[in-house]
C-alpha positions in Angstrom: -15.7 43.3 86.2 -14.9 40.9 83.1 -12.8 38.3 83.7 -10.1 36.6 81.1 -8.0 33.5 80.9 -5.2 33.4 79.0 -2.0 31.4 77.5 1.2 32.2 75.9 3.6 30.0 74.2 6.6 30.5 72.2 9.1 28.2 70.4 11.3 28.0 72.8 9.6 28.7 75.3 12.2 31.3 77.4 11.5 34.7 76.9 8.8 35.7 74.4 6.5 33.5 76.5 7.1 35.3 80.0 6.9 38.7 78.5 3.9 38.1 76.8 2.4 37.0 80.0 3.3 40.2 81.6 2.3 42.3 78.9 -1.2 40.9 78.9 -1.5 41.3 82.6 -0.3 44.9 82.3 -2.8 45.5 79.4 -5.6 43.9 81.6 -4.7 46.3 84.3 -4.7 49.0 81.9 -8.4 47.8 80.6 -9.3 47.9 84.6 -10.2 44.0 83.5 -9.1 40.6 85.8 -6.5 38.2 84.0 -4.9 34.9 84.8 -2.2 34.0 82.3 -0.6 30.2 82.1 2.9 30.0 81.0 3.7 26.8 78.7 7.1 27.6 79.0 10.6 25.8 78.5 10.2 24.5 82.2 6.7 23.2 81.8 3.3 24.7 82.4 3.0 27.2 85.2 0.0 29.1 86.8 -2.0 26.4 85.2 -5.7 27.4 84.6 -8.2 25.4 86.6 -11.4 24.1 85.0 -13.4 26.6 87.4 -11.3 29.4 86.1 -12.2 28.5 82.7 -15.4 28.0 83.5 -16.0 31.4 85.2 -13.9 33.3 82.0 -15.5 35.5 79.7 -13.0 35.6 77.2 -10.3 33.1 76.8 -7.2 34.8 75.0 -4.6 32.5 73.8 -1.1 34.6 72.4 1.2 31.7 71.7 3.4 30.9 68.1 3.1 27.2 68.6 0.7 24.8 68.8 -1.8 24.9 71.9 -4.6 22.2 72.9 -8.1 23.7 72.5 -9.7 20.7 74.1 -10.4 22.7 77.2 -11.9 25.9 76.2 -14.4 24.2 74.4 -17.9 26.3 74.6 -15.6 29.5 75.5 -15.4 32.8 73.5 -11.8 32.5 72.3 -9.6 34.9 70.8 -6.1 34.1 69.3 -2.9 36.5 68.7 0.9 36.5 68.6 3.6 36.5 71.6 4.4 39.5 69.7 1.4 41.3 69.9 1.2 40.8 73.7 4.5 42.2 74.3 3.9 45.3 72.4 0.9 45.9 73.2 -1.1 44.0 75.4 -3.6 46.6 76.3 -4.6 46.6 72.8 -4.7 43.1 72.5 -6.8 42.9 75.6 -9.6 45.0 74.0 -9.3 43.8 70.8 -10.2 40.3 72.6 -12.7 41.6 74.0 -14.3 43.3 71.0 -13.8 39.9 68.2 -13.4 36.5 70.6 -15.6 34.1 68.6 -17.7 31.2 70.4 -16.3 27.6 70.1 -19.5 26.4 70.2 -21.4 24.7 67.3 -25.1 24.0 67.0 -27.2 22.6 70.0 -26.7 19.0 68.8 -24.0 18.2 67.5 -21.8 15.2 70.4 -18.7 16.5 72.0 -16.8 15.2 69.5 -18.3 17.2 66.8 -17.5 20.2 69.1 -14.0 19.6 70.0 -13.3 18.4 65.9 -14.6 22.2 65.6 -12.7 23.4 67.6 -9.7 22.0 66.1 -10.8 23.5 63.0 -11.1 27.1 64.6 -8.0 27.0 66.3 -6.1 25.4 62.3 -7.6 28.6 61.0 -5.8 31.2 62.8 -2.7 29.8 62.4 0.2 31.5 60.8 0.7 28.5 58.2 4.0 26.7 58.0 5.9 28.6 59.9 4.3 28.6 63.2 4.5 24.2 62.2 8.1 24.7 61.5 8.8 26.6 65.1 7.0 23.8 66.9 8.8 21.5 65.8 12.1 23.1 66.3 10.8 24.2 69.9 10.6 20.1 70.7 13.7 19.5 68.9 15.7 21.8 71.1 16.1 20.3 74.2 17.1 16.8 72.5 19.9 19.0 70.6 20.9 20.7 74.2 21.2 17.5 76.3 22.9 15.5 73.1 25.2 18.6 72.9 26.4 18.8 76.3 26.6 15.3 77.0 28.8 15.2 73.6 31.0 18.1 75.0 31.5 16.2 78.7 32.5 13.0 76.8 35.0 14.8 74.8 36.1 16.6 78.3 36.6 13.8 80.6 38.4 11.3 77.4 39.4 13.6 74.8 38.6 14.2 71.3 39.4 10.6 70.5 36.5 9.2 73.0 34.4 7.4 70.2 37.2 4.8 69.4 36.3 1.4 70.7 40.0 1.7 72.5 37.5 4.2 75.0 34.4 1.6 75.1 32.5 1.2 78.1 34.3 4.4 79.9 32.3 7.1 81.8 33.1 9.2 78.9 32.7 7.3 76.2 29.3 6.0 77.8 28.3 9.9 78.4 29.3 10.5 74.9 27.6 7.8 73.2 24.3 9.1 75.4 24.6 12.0 73.6 25.5 11.2 69.9 23.5 7.6 69.6 20.4 8.8 71.8 20.2 12.4 72.3 21.1 13.7 68.8 19.3 10.6 67.2 16.2 11.8 68.1 16.2 14.8 66.9 15.0 15.0 63.3 11.9 12.4 64.5 11.0 14.7 66.9 11.5 18.1 64.7 9.3 16.0 62.1 6.7 14.4 64.2 5.8 17.7 66.2 5.4 19.6 62.7 3.0 16.9 62.0 1.3 17.0 65.1 0.9 20.9 64.7 -0.7 20.5 61.3 -2.8 17.2 61.9 -2.9 17.3 65.7 -2.1 13.9 67.4 -3.2 11.4 64.5 -0.3 13.1 62.5 2.7 12.3 65.5 3.4 8.9 64.7 3.5 9.2 60.9 5.8 13.0 61.6 8.4 10.6 63.9 8.3 7.7 61.3 8.8 9.5 58.3 12.0 12.0 61.0 13.2 8.5 61.1 13.5 7.4 57.2 15.3 11.1 57.0 17.7 10.3 59.5 18.6 6.6 57.9 19.1 7.8 54.6 21.2 10.7 54.8 18.2 13.5 54.5 19.0 14.6 58.2 17.2 17.7 59.6 15.7 19.1 56.0 14.1 15.7 54.9 13.0 15.9 58.1 11.2 19.4 57.7 9.7 17.8 54.6 8.5 14.5 56.7 7.0 16.6 58.9 5.0 19.2 56.7 4.2 16.2 54.5 2.7 13.6 57.1 0.8 16.5 58.6 -0.8 17.8 55.4 -1.5 13.7 54.3 -2.6 12.9 57.7 -5.0 15.9 57.8 -6.3 15.0 54.4 -6.9 11.6 55.0 -8.6 12.6 58.6 -11.1 15.3 56.6 -11.6 12.7 53.5 -12.2 9.5 55.7 -15.8 9.4 57.2 -16.7 6.2 58.9 -20.1 7.4 61.0 -19.6 8.1 64.8 -19.5 4.2 66.3 -16.3 4.2 63.7 -14.8 7.4 63.9 -13.0 6.1 67.2 -10.7 3.6 64.9 -9.2 6.5 63.0 -7.0 8.1 65.1 -5.6 5.4 66.5 -5.5 2.7 63.7 -6.6 4.0 60.4 -4.7 7.2 60.4 -1.2 6.2 61.7 -1.6 3.4 59.4 -2.5 4.9 56.2 -0.3 8.2 57.1 2.9 6.2 58.2 2.4 4.0 55.0 2.2 6.8 52.3 4.8 9.2 54.1 7.5 6.2 54.4 6.9 5.3 50.5 7.4 9.3 49.7 10.3 9.4 51.4 12.0 6.4 50.2 10.8 6.7 46.8 10.4 10.3 46.2 11.4 12.8 48.5 14.3 11.3 50.5 17.2 11.0 47.5 16.5 14.7 46.4 16.6 16.5 49.9 19.9 13.8 50.4 21.3 15.7 47.5 20.6 18.7 48.5 21.6 18.5 52.1 24.8 17.0 51.0 25.1 19.8 48.5 24.5 22.7 51.5 27.1 20.7 54.0 29.6 20.5 51.5 29.3 24.2 50.7 29.4 25.5 54.0 32.3 23.0 55.7 34.0 24.6 52.5 33.8 27.9 53.0 36.7 30.0 53.2 37.9 33.8 54.0 35.3 36.6 52.3 32.5 33.6 52.4 32.5 33.1 56.1 32.3 36.3 56.8 29.5 37.1 54.4 27.3 34.2 55.9 28.0 35.5 59.6 27.4 39.3 58.4 23.7 37.9 57.3 23.1 35.5 60.1 24.7 37.8 63.0 21.8 40.8 61.3 18.7 38.7 61.0 19.4 37.6 65.0 18.5 41.3 65.7 16.7 42.4 63.0 13.3 41.4 64.9 15.1 39.7 68.2 13.2 36.7 68.6 10.7 37.2 65.7 10.3 35.1 62.5 13.5 36.4 60.9 15.4 35.5 63.7 14.2 32.3 64.7 14.8 31.6 60.7 18.6 31.8 61.5 18.5 30.1 64.8 16.0 27.5 63.2 19.0 27.2 59.8 21.7 26.9 62.6 20.4 24.4 64.9 19.0 22.1 62.5 22.8 22.5 60.5 23.9 21.0 64.3 23.0 16.9 63.3 25.1 17.6 59.9 27.8 18.2 62.5 28.4 21.5 60.8 28.8 24.2 64.0 30.0 27.1 62.8 26.8 28.6 61.9 25.2 27.6 66.0 28.6 29.9 66.8 27.8 32.8 65.0 23.9 32.9 65.8 24.7 32.4 69.2 27.4 35.6 69.4 25.0 37.1 67.1 22.0 36.6 69.7 23.9 37.6 72.8 25.1 41.5 71.6 21.8 43.1 71.3 20.9 42.9 75.0 24.6 43.4 76.3 25.0 46.6 74.2 22.2 47.9 75.5 23.0 47.4 78.9 26.1 49.0 78.3 24.9 51.7 76.5 22.3 52.4 79.8 25.5 52.9 81.7 28.0 54.9 79.0 25.1 57.1 77.6 22.7 57.6 80.4 21.3 60.9 78.6 19.7 59.2 76.3 17.7 56.7 78.4 15.0 56.7 81.0 15.3 56.2 84.5 13.6 53.1 84.2 15.3 52.2 81.3 18.2 52.6 82.9 17.2 50.3 85.9 16.5 47.9 83.3 19.4 47.3 81.6 21.0 45.6 84.9 18.4 43.0 84.2 19.5 42.8 80.3 23.1 42.4 80.6 22.0 39.1 82.5 19.7 37.9 79.9 22.7 39.2 77.3 25.3 36.6 78.6 22.5 33.9 78.9 21.7 34.0 75.2 17.7 36.1 75.5 18.1 38.0 72.6 14.3 39.5 73.6 16.2 41.3 76.4 16.4 44.0 74.0 12.8 44.1 72.7 11.3 46.6 75.4 14.5 49.3 74.4 13.6 48.8 70.4 10.2 49.2 70.5 10.3 52.4 72.1 12.7 53.7 69.6 12.9 51.0 66.4 14.0 53.3 63.8 17.2 54.0 65.8 17.8 50.8 68.0 17.1 48.3 65.9 19.9 49.1 62.7 22.4 49.8 65.9 21.6 46.4 67.1 21.9 44.7 63.9 24.9 46.8 63.0 27.2 45.1 65.7 25.4 41.7 65.6 26.4 41.7 62.2 30.1 42.4 63.4 30.0 39.3 66.0 28.4 36.6 63.5 30.9 37.8 61.0 34.2 37.5 63.8 32.9 34.6 64.7 33.1 32.7 61.2 36.1 34.5 60.3 37.6 33.2 63.4 36.9 29.5 63.0 34.4 29.1 66.0 32.3 26.4 66.5 29.5 25.6 68.8 28.2 21.9 69.6 24.7 23.4 71.6 22.0 26.1 70.5 22.1 28.0 73.3 23.5 28.8 76.9 25.4 32.0 76.7 28.7 32.2 78.2 27.9 29.7 80.4 28.8 26.9 77.9 32.5 28.4 78.0 33.9 26.8 80.6 32.6 23.7 79.2 35.6 21.9 77.1 34.8 21.0 73.6 31.6 23.1 73.8 33.1 26.3 71.8 36.1 25.8 69.7 38.2 28.7 70.0 36.2 30.1 73.4 39.1 33.0 73.5 38.4 34.3 70.1 34.7 33.7 70.6 34.6 36.0 73.6 36.7 38.7 71.5 34.0 38.6 68.8 31.1 39.1 71.6 33.3 41.8 73.0 33.5 43.6 69.4 30.0 43.1 68.5 28.4 44.6 71.7 31.0 47.6 71.5 29.9 48.3 68.1 26.3 48.5 69.1 27.0 50.0 72.1 28.9 53.0 69.8 26.0 53.3 67.6 23.3 53.7 70.1 25.5 56.6 71.4 25.4 58.0 68.0 22.0 57.6 66.6 19.7 57.6 69.8 19.3 61.7 70.8 19.6 62.7 74.4 16.1 63.1 76.8 15.3 66.3 78.1 17.1 66.8 81.4 14.1 66.5 83.5 13.6 62.7 82.2 17.2 61.5 82.5 17.7 63.1 86.0 
């Protein structure tokens, strides 16, 4: 029996990572194959593959939407795909891997360093481009936003809304606020830029990317500037790495001296003299526009963000809306984040409720799964809705988009704000984490009810034998 090993990873490391792992395990079993899946999630690497297991495997299957270190798999046949593919049809992904996996070996006479470089080139060629690099940066940025935002909220809770004033200096509340605002939030943009560059150019891109991100933050270019710095650093360093050839004896100087130095100098000069100014103007314009939204304009933005969150539930459109809202937190624009989280909670909550109110529309297995889906919903794990949508996309997805659009629009209309990018209902009791928690709950409930009723109207009753 053929043996496979796999790695799954997604930008947030919360749901897609583990759902993809489950999909691959089920898919391997359906194909009468054995598999061990390593998950690189938000809590770190779990079920880690050992050197012996990798050596014994016939195929290495990578289902990831972020950068994965490939150096461990030198000499193995490798197949790469997305987490979405593994979730939707793990059996087909496994079959395709067995047929299409490519050997990472180069010619026998090449050095180990040459083979590693070839493997990295193979990985780079298989990536999905700018979106994947951006999501890699966002995935590393999120813990800093969460920690910083919650520390700021705790500072407000203990010291009031004026906790940052000099009169409170030295108090516990002021210290917590300062840790969150001056350290946690201060690292957001450099981390975002650094790991975008790392995704493009591997380790040599990290320092130029983070330095470019620091410059973006210092000149007021914010998260947009950080994104620009990350891509600049990544592609500049990748270009330099490809063009500078020093021979095997001196190549060791490139990643620790030449590339960081030249990359940082070039990116820094471009940020100060070319990119930073226009990006600062663009970000300022966006920020002023968002802060000045009134009436129907806020509703339209909420409708757009809400429908995006439910369109593919963790896919590129969902993540684009999430990244947009998360980035704005650094610019002290908090309303889009509230709309995005409300809209992201609505799909799984609506499906959980629909399995109770409209039992004849769901199978026994779906109704049982609905209980877990409710927990995922209150935790802001939109991906909990994916199994239901995959079985009946033409009816389920429009129903979910409708309710999420309502939730997002109401959140914006009520003026709700959210200072942290995750947490679901568990952040509501924290003072000042959510502006207008009562209205915020109303938006979530309203969106959930709209989607639930739409599911009841659009989905067809199943045969009596199926729903008994």
